[in-house]
C-alpha positions as CSV (number, residue, x, y, z in Angstrom):
1,M,194.1,176.5,55.7
2,A,197.6,175.0,54.9
3,K,199.0,176.0,51.4
4,K,198.9,172.9,49.0
5,K,202.5,171.6,48.5
6,E,204.1,172.5,45.2
7,L,205.0,169.3,43.2
8,T,208.4,168.8,41.9
9,V,209.1,168.3,38.2
10,E,209.7,164.7,38.8
11,E,206.5,164.3,40.8
12,K,204.4,166.1,38.0
13,L,205.8,163.9,35.2
14,T,205.1,160.9,37.6
15,E,201.5,161.8,38.0
16,L,201.1,162.7,34.3
17,Y,202.5,159.1,33.3
18,N,200.2,157.6,35.8
19,L,197.1,159.2,34.0
20,Q,198.5,158.1,30.7
21,E,198.8,154.5,32.2
22,I,195.0,154.8,33.2
23,D,193.9,156.4,29.9
24,S,195.5,153.8,27.9
25,E,193.6,151.1,29.8
26,L,190.5,153.0,28.8
27,D,191.8,153.1,25.4
28,K,192.2,149.1,25.2
29,I,188.4,148.9,26.1
30,E,187.5,151.3,23.4
31,I,189.9,149.2,20.8
32,L,187.9,146.0,22.0
33,K,184.7,147.8,21.0
34,G,186.1,148.8,17.9
35,E,183.8,150.6,15.4
36,L,180.7,148.9,17.1
37,P,179.3,152.0,18.8
38,E,179.6,154.1,15.6
39,E,178.2,151.3,13.6
40,V,175.2,151.0,16.2
41,K,174.7,154.9,15.9
42,D,174.9,154.9,12.2
43,L,172.2,152.1,12.1
44,E,170.0,153.9,14.4
45,D,170.1,157.2,12.4
46,E,169.5,155.2,9.0
47,I,166.6,153.3,10.5
48,E,165.1,156.7,11.8
49,G,165.5,158.0,8.4
50,L,163.9,155.0,6.7
51,N,161.0,155.2,9.3
52,K,160.4,158.8,8.3
53,R,160.6,157.8,4.5
54,I,158.1,155.2,5.0
55,E,155.8,157.4,6.9
56,R,156.0,160.0,4.1
57,L,155.4,157.3,1.4
58,E,152.4,156.0,3.4
59,G,151.0,159.4,3.6
60,N,151.3,159.8,-0.2
61,V,149.6,156.7,-1.0
62,K,146.6,157.7,1.3
63,E,146.5,160.9,-0.6
64,L,146.4,159.1,-3.9
65,E,143.7,156.5,-2.6
66,G,141.8,159.6,-1.6
67,E,142.1,161.0,-5.3
68,M,140.6,157.5,-6.5
69,S,137.7,157.7,-4.2
70,N,136.9,161.3,-5.3
71,Q,137.1,160.0,-8.9
72,D,134.7,157.1,-8.1
73,A,132.5,159.6,-6.6
74,N,132.5,161.7,-9.8
75,I,131.8,158.7,-12.0
76,K,128.9,157.6,-9.6
77,E,127.5,161.0,-9.9
78,S,127.8,161.2,-13.5
79,N,126.2,157.8,-14.1
80,A,123.2,159.0,-11.9
81,L,122.8,162.0,-14.1
82,I,123.2,159.9,-17.3
83,E,120.2,157.8,-15.9
84,R,118.3,160.7,-14.9
85,Y,118.8,162.5,-18.5
86,N,118.0,159.2,-20.3
87,S,114.6,159.0,-18.4
88,Q,113.9,162.7,-19.3
89,L,114.4,161.9,-22.9
90,D,110.9,160.0,-23.0
91,D,109.3,163.3,-22.0
92,V,110.8,165.8,-24.2
93,K,108.3,168.2,-26.1
94,N,110.8,169.5,-28.7
95,N,113.8,169.5,-30.4
96,R,115.5,172.1,-28.3
97,E,114.8,169.9,-25.1
98,Y,116.2,166.8,-26.8
99,E,119.4,168.6,-28.0
100,A,119.9,169.9,-24.4
101,L,119.5,166.7,-22.8
102,T,121.8,164.8,-25.4
103,K,124.3,167.4,-25.0
104,E,124.2,167.0,-21.2
105,L,124.5,163.1,-21.8
106,E,127.6,163.5,-23.9
107,L,129.2,165.8,-21.3
108,Q,128.7,163.4,-18.4
109,K,130.2,160.6,-20.8
110,L,133.2,162.7,-21.1
111,E,133.3,163.6,-17.6
112,I,133.4,159.6,-16.8
113,E,136.2,158.9,-19.5
114,L,138.3,161.8,-17.9
115,S,137.7,160.6,-14.5
116,E,138.4,157.1,-15.5
117,K,142.0,158.1,-17.1
118,R,142.6,160.1,-13.9
119,K,141.8,156.8,-11.8
120,R,144.3,154.9,-14.2
121,D,147.1,157.6,-13.8
122,T,146.4,157.7,-10.0
123,Q,146.5,154.1,-9.9
124,T,150.0,153.9,-11.7
125,K,151.3,156.4,-9.2
126,I,149.9,154.2,-6.3
127,D,151.8,151.1,-7.7
128,S,154.9,153.1,-8.1
129,K,154.8,154.4,-4.5
130,K,153.9,151.0,-3.1
131,E,156.7,149.2,-5.1
132,V,159.1,152.0,-3.5
133,L,157.5,151.5,0.0
134,D,157.9,147.7,-0.2
135,G,161.6,148.2,-1.0
136,T,161.9,150.6,1.7
137,N,160.3,148.3,4.3
138,A,162.5,145.4,3.4
139,R,165.5,147.7,3.7
140,L,164.3,148.7,6.9
141,N,164.1,145.1,8.1
142,D,167.6,144.2,7.0
143,K,168.7,147.5,8.8
144,K,166.9,146.3,12.1
145,E,168.4,142.9,11.7
146,A,171.8,144.3,11.5
147,L,171.2,146.7,14.4
148,D,170.2,143.7,16.6
149,A,173.3,141.9,15.8
150,K,175.6,144.9,16.4
151,K,173.9,145.6,19.7
152,G,174.3,142.1,20.8
153,E,178.0,142.0,20.1
154,L,178.6,145.5,21.6
155,E,176.5,144.5,24.8
156,K,178.7,141.2,25.2
157,I,181.9,143.5,25.3
158,I,180.0,146.1,27.4
159,S,178.9,143.2,30.0
160,K,182.5,141.9,30.2
161,T,184.3,145.5,30.7
162,D,181.5,147.7,32.0
163,K,182.8,147.4,35.8
164,E,186.4,147.9,34.8
165,E,185.5,150.7,32.6
166,K,183.6,152.5,35.2
167,K,186.4,152.2,37.7
168,L,189.0,153.4,35.3
169,H,186.9,156.5,34.5
170,K,186.9,157.2,38.2
171,D,190.5,156.5,38.7
172,S,191.3,159.0,35.5
173,E,189.2,161.7,37.1
174,K,190.8,161.3,40.7
175,Q,194.3,161.3,38.8
176,R,193.5,164.5,36.9
177,E,192.8,166.3,40.2
178,K,196.4,165.6,40.9
179,I,197.5,167.7,37.8
180,E,197.9,171.3,37.3
181,P,195.4,172.7,34.7
182,R,198.1,173.9,32.4
183,L,200.0,170.5,32.2
184,L,196.6,168.6,31.8
185,K,195.5,171.0,28.8
186,A,198.8,170.1,27.1
187,Y,198.4,166.5,27.8
188,D,194.8,166.3,26.5
189,K,195.9,168.4,23.3
190,I,198.7,165.9,22.6
191,R,196.4,162.8,23.3
192,S,193.8,164.0,21.0
193,T,196.4,164.4,18.2
194,Y,197.3,160.6,17.9
195,R,195.0,157.7,17.4
196,N,196.8,155.5,19.9
197,G,196.0,158.3,22.7
198,L,199.8,158.4,23.8
199,S,200.6,161.6,25.1
200,V,203.3,160.6,27.7
201,V,206.0,158.1,26.6
202,T,209.3,156.7,27.8
203,V,212.6,156.5,25.7
204,Q,212.9,153.0,24.3
205,R,216.1,151.8,22.9
206,N,217.2,155.4,22.6
207,S,214.2,156.4,20.7
208,C,210.7,158.0,21.4
209,G,208.4,155.5,22.5
210,G,205.6,157.4,20.5
211,C,207.1,158.0,17.1
212,F,210.3,155.9,17.5
213,N,212.6,158.6,16.2
214,K,216.3,158.6,17.5
215,I,216.9,160.9,20.6
216,P,220.2,162.4,20.9
217,P,222.4,161.2,24.1
218,Q,222.3,164.8,25.4
219,T,218.5,164.9,25.4
220,Q,218.3,161.5,26.9
221,L,220.6,162.7,29.9
222,E,218.4,165.7,30.5
223,I,215.2,163.3,30.5
224,S,216.9,161.1,33.1
225,L,217.5,164.0,35.3
226,M,213.7,164.8,35.4
227,N,214.0,168.6,36.2
228,K,212.2,169.8,33.4
229,L,209.4,169.0,30.8
230,I,211.0,167.7,27.6
231,I,208.9,167.2,24.4
232,C,209.8,164.9,21.4
233,E,211.2,167.4,18.8
234,H,209.6,164.7,16.1
235,C,206.0,164.1,17.5
236,G,205.4,166.6,20.3
237,R,205.0,163.9,23.0
238,I,206.2,164.3,26.4
239,L,209.1,162.3,27.2
240,V,209.8,160.6,30.6
241,D,212.6,158.5,32.1
242,H,212.2,154.8,32.8
243,S,212.7,155.3,36.5
244,I,209.3,156.6,37.1
245,T,207.6,153.7,35.3
246,G,208.9,150.9,37.4
247,E,210.2,149.3,34.1
248,V,213.6,147.7,33.7
249,V,215.6,149.3,31.2
250,E,217.1,146.3,29.0
């Protein structure tokens, strides 16, 4: 198997610059999308959280309504006992029986009062939970509308750029295969440092094309020779000569 030819520094810089050009085109597409992907993700997360909160609130309301049913059952039971005790009063044979039935009647009336109070307290809780639930549902609907709008905007952009973006990603992967891992690692590290994604830049009007700081004449001469990798002393970007870009120096 033939040994892979070692690239010259100039060739390495050219391949690196070509990668930068491809990745910059991908960056333009991301800029076109703007914050929409993150906004869509944030809205989806918020909607998921609101759905969970609604589910929890609905569960709370159901539990409270169960408590109301229990209190209604207690009241019904107490009323049945009161009716029975009242009928038994007609058949009492002595004061002791009368006092015992009277005491039971009073006890059941107290049970009813207590159950009624618990019902009122529970109803207050239900009303409060339902008020929060209504507000949460309204907020959920607003977020869903916002999500639909953001998704619509994003889908329009994607429909226009999807084909180009897929091609650029393939081109980027192919181009990366031409670059040695050490240099590629440095390129990615520098690229991730800056929001504009520029890792490889040309000298523009005697200045770095990334940070626009002046480059000494001697350094500019060394860059033009393209026999070694030169980094901007101010921003750390890789500097290349215009001759490998095909640009015309003004």
